[in-house]
N, C-alpha and C positions, 0 to 999 in steps of 0.2 A: 504892155502886157501885165496883167495882174497875176500874182502868185495864186496857184490853186492848191488848196489843202485836200488832197485826195482821201486822206484818212477821215476828215470831217465829212466829206461828201458821202462816203460809205457808212459813216457812223461807227467807226471802229477805232480802237486804241492804236497808237503808233507801233506798239510791240505785239499787235494781234497776230496769231498764227495764221497760216494759209487757209485752214479750214474755216476759221471765223470770217475771213475776208470773202471767201466763196459763198458762205451762208448769207452774209449781208448783201452781197451782190445779187444772188438769186432772188432774195426777197424784194429788194428794191427794183430790180429789172422787171420782175413780173408786175409790180404795182404800177410802174410808170411806162410800161411797154405801149407803143403806139396802137397796137391792136386792142388793148384794153381801154385806151383813152383816145378814140378817134376824133381828130379835129382839135385836140387840146394842145396848143403850141407850147404852153408852159410845161406840160408833162413830157412833150417831145424833147425839149431842151434839157429837162432834168434827166431824161433817159440817156441823152448823149453824154452828160456829165458823169453819170454812173458808169457807163461803158468805158469812158476815158480813164476814170479812176481805177477801174478793175484791170484795164489794159496794162497799167503800170504796176499796181500792187500785187497782181497775181504772178508776175514774172520776177523771180528773185534778183536777176541782174539789173533789170530796170528799176526795181524798187530800191536797190542799193544806190543806183545813180541818183534817183529822185531824193532819197534821204540825204545824201551828201550835198547835192546841189541846193537843197532847201536852205541850208545854213548860210549860203553865199548869195541868196537871192536879194536880200536887202542891200547888200553891197552893190549889186548890179543896178538896182533901181536908183540908188543915190548917185550913181555915176551917169545918170541920164541916158541909159541904154548902152553905155560903153562898158565892156566887161572889166576894164582896168586891170587890177592884179589878179582877177579870176581867169583861169585858163579855160576860156570858152571852147577852144578847139577840141577839147576832149569830149565834149558833148555834140558838137556840130560836125565833126568829121575832119578829114585832112584838107588842107588848102588846095584849091584847083587854080588853073590859069585864070587870070583876070581878077584875082582876089576873092573868088567865090569858094565856099566850103560846102561840100555835098555830103549828106548823111544817107547811107543806103540801107540801113538796118530796117527790116520789116518786123512789126510787132503783131502778134496774133492773139485774139481773144480765145483763151482755152476754157470754154464753158459751154454747156448745153442749155438752151432755153426750151425745155420740153413743153409741148402743148401750145406753143405760140407760133406754129407755122414755120419754124426754122429761121425767123428774123432775129438776128443777134444785135446788130447796131441800129441806131436810128438813122434818119436821113442826114446826109452831110458829113463833113470831116470833124476832126478833133480841134481843140482850141489852139490859138497861137502859142500858148504856154507849152502845150504838149508838143507841137511841131518844133518849137525852139529846142526842147530837150531831146526829142527822139526821132522826128521824121521830117524832112524838109530841106531846102537849100537856103543858106544864109548869105545875103549880099550885104554890102555896106549900108549903114543907116538902119539896120534892124528889120529890113523887109524879108519876109519868109514865104516860100511857096512849097506846098507839099508835093512830094514825089511819090506817086502811087505805084505799087508793084502788084502783079497778079499773085494771088495766094489761094491755096487749096482750102476748100470748105471744111468746117468742123465735122468730125466723126460723131455718130450717135451710138449708144449702146442700150439694148433693151433685153430684159430677162424674159425667157420663155420657159414655161414649165411643161414637162412631158412625163408620161408614166414609164416605168421600167420596160413594159411590153413595147411601147413605142420606140424606146431606145434600142430594143432588140431588133426590131424589123425596119426601123426608119419610119418617118411620118412627114406630114406637111402641116403648115400653119398659114392662116390667112391674116394679114395685118392691114390696118388702115393707116395711111400716111398722106397727109395733105389732100384728102379726098380720093386718094388712089388705093386700090386693093393690091397688095403684094402677096404672092404665093411663095412661101419659103419651104424649100425641101430640106428636111433634117435627116442626115444620113444615119444608117444603122451603126451602132457602136459608140455613139456620143455618150459623154458622161457629164456629170455636174462640173461646170467650169469650162466646157468646150465652147468655142466661139465660132460662129458662122458669119462670114463676111458677105455683105451684099454691096458690091461696088457701085458707087455713084448714087446711093440712096440716102446720103447724109445731107448736111447743110450746103447751101449754095456757096460757091467760091466768091472771092472778092477780086475786083479788077480783071474779070474774065478768067479767073482761075478755075480749076476743075472742082466739081462737087466732092464733098467728103463721102465716107462710106457709112453704112449701117451695120453694126455688129449685134448679133443675137447671142446672148450668153445663156447657155442651157442650164436648167435646174431640173434634175431627175428626182421625182417624188419618191419618198420611202415606200418600200413594198412590204406587205404584211408577212410574206413567207421567205423572201430571198434578201440576202445582204450582199452588196456588190463590193468586190475588192479588185479594182482594176478591170481586167477582162474576165475574172473568175467570179463565180457566185457561190454563196454558202446557204445551206438550208439544213434543217434537222429532220430526221426520219424516225418516227416511232416504230419500235420493233418489240413484239410481245416476248415475254420471258421464254416461252417454249421454243420460238424460232431462234432467239439469241443462243439458247443452250444447244439445241439439236441441229440448227441450220435450216435454211429454206430460202424462199424468195419474198421480197417485199416490194411494194409499188413506190416509186420515187417520183414526185411531181417535178416537171421542168417548165420553162417558159413556153415550150413548144408541144407539151403533152406529157403523159406519164410513160415511164420506162420501168422495167423490172430489174431489181438488183439482187444478185445472189449473195446471201449472207452465209458465211461458213459457220460450222459449229463452234460453240464457245466464244461467240463474238461479245466483247466487253462493251459496257456502256461508255459512250464518248469516242468510240473508234470512228475515224474519218475515212470515208471511201472517196477516191477521186474518180469522177466520171468524165473521161476525156471528151472534149468537144461539145460539152453540154452547157457551156457558159455563154458569155456575150460575144458578139462579133468584134473582131479587131477593127478599129476605125480605119486604119490605113490599109488593112488587108481583110475586107469583109467576108471573104471566103473562108477565113480562118476564125476559129472561135476558142475562147478560153474554156476552163473546166468548171464542173459543178462539184463542190466539196460537200458531201452528205455526211452529217454527224449522226451516229446512232444514239437514240434515246430509248433505253430499255424500259418498257412499261410493266409494272407488276400487276398480277391479278388481284381483283377485289371481290368481296362478297363470297368468300370461299365456303363451300359446303363442308360438312363434317368429314366426309370421305376424303375430300381434297386436303384438308388439314392433316388427316392421318397420314396421307401419302407424303406430304412435305415433312412431317415428323420422322417418318421412316427414312426419308432421304437424308435428313439432318443427322440421324444416328449413323447412317452408312458413311457420311462424310466426316464424322467426328474422329 
């Protein structure tokens, strides 16, 4: 078995953070993916190497094992395949009857190859070097056989944008996935960050394992009139000076139509009125709704006539 430099395969430094490793993997996996290079055996083998490297370096525990093991690999080679002073059992598992050691740990590729039909690995297994470290059964003489285990497929996540009106009443979206059309129902009351699970619509499982899931992450677009605060909404309501002073009614817009608000005399600018049940539906209790908080914005008259100015002057003198 030859030593494999997984860092060199991905083109990253040995101290590279996880985000750099993932970025390098995504770029290389897309470049050498079999769907992009049909019939190219060299690209297929390169794709397998890339997946194998990422399988190890993306997992902190396995990366640590690999880093520690690498310093002892030359010792293992010089010994002609006999581990000698190197404690091979810590990598190959506990001893079993008949002198055989079985490793039962399953390693999963935690990444999404979006747009490539859900195919994550290439055809075939990983190298003998990988199996020696992480997966397989070791007999005497250095012969290794991989022990496959069923594994659940990878989950996918997709952002879906909706309007505030759609979040109010609920809506549907049609998605294309591997040539299939999926109709997704988005319930009333969702907010930015809400996730909708579609069971079994993710990547294929391995070793007859179940498929992963598809998650839609909701992004509610900003609204020109309303600001959302949980299940409550905020808006501003213009009130003319005379209504603010003398009292009256003003029209308040909501997401379901206009309602009339009774403004008491001497209402100050910035006063907030809470309109019960005029906010957003509660996601887990759609029959209940939050409130609408309407902030008064007193508007002053403009283009005053001479007579109007005189009246305001008289009022000012009375208030002095």
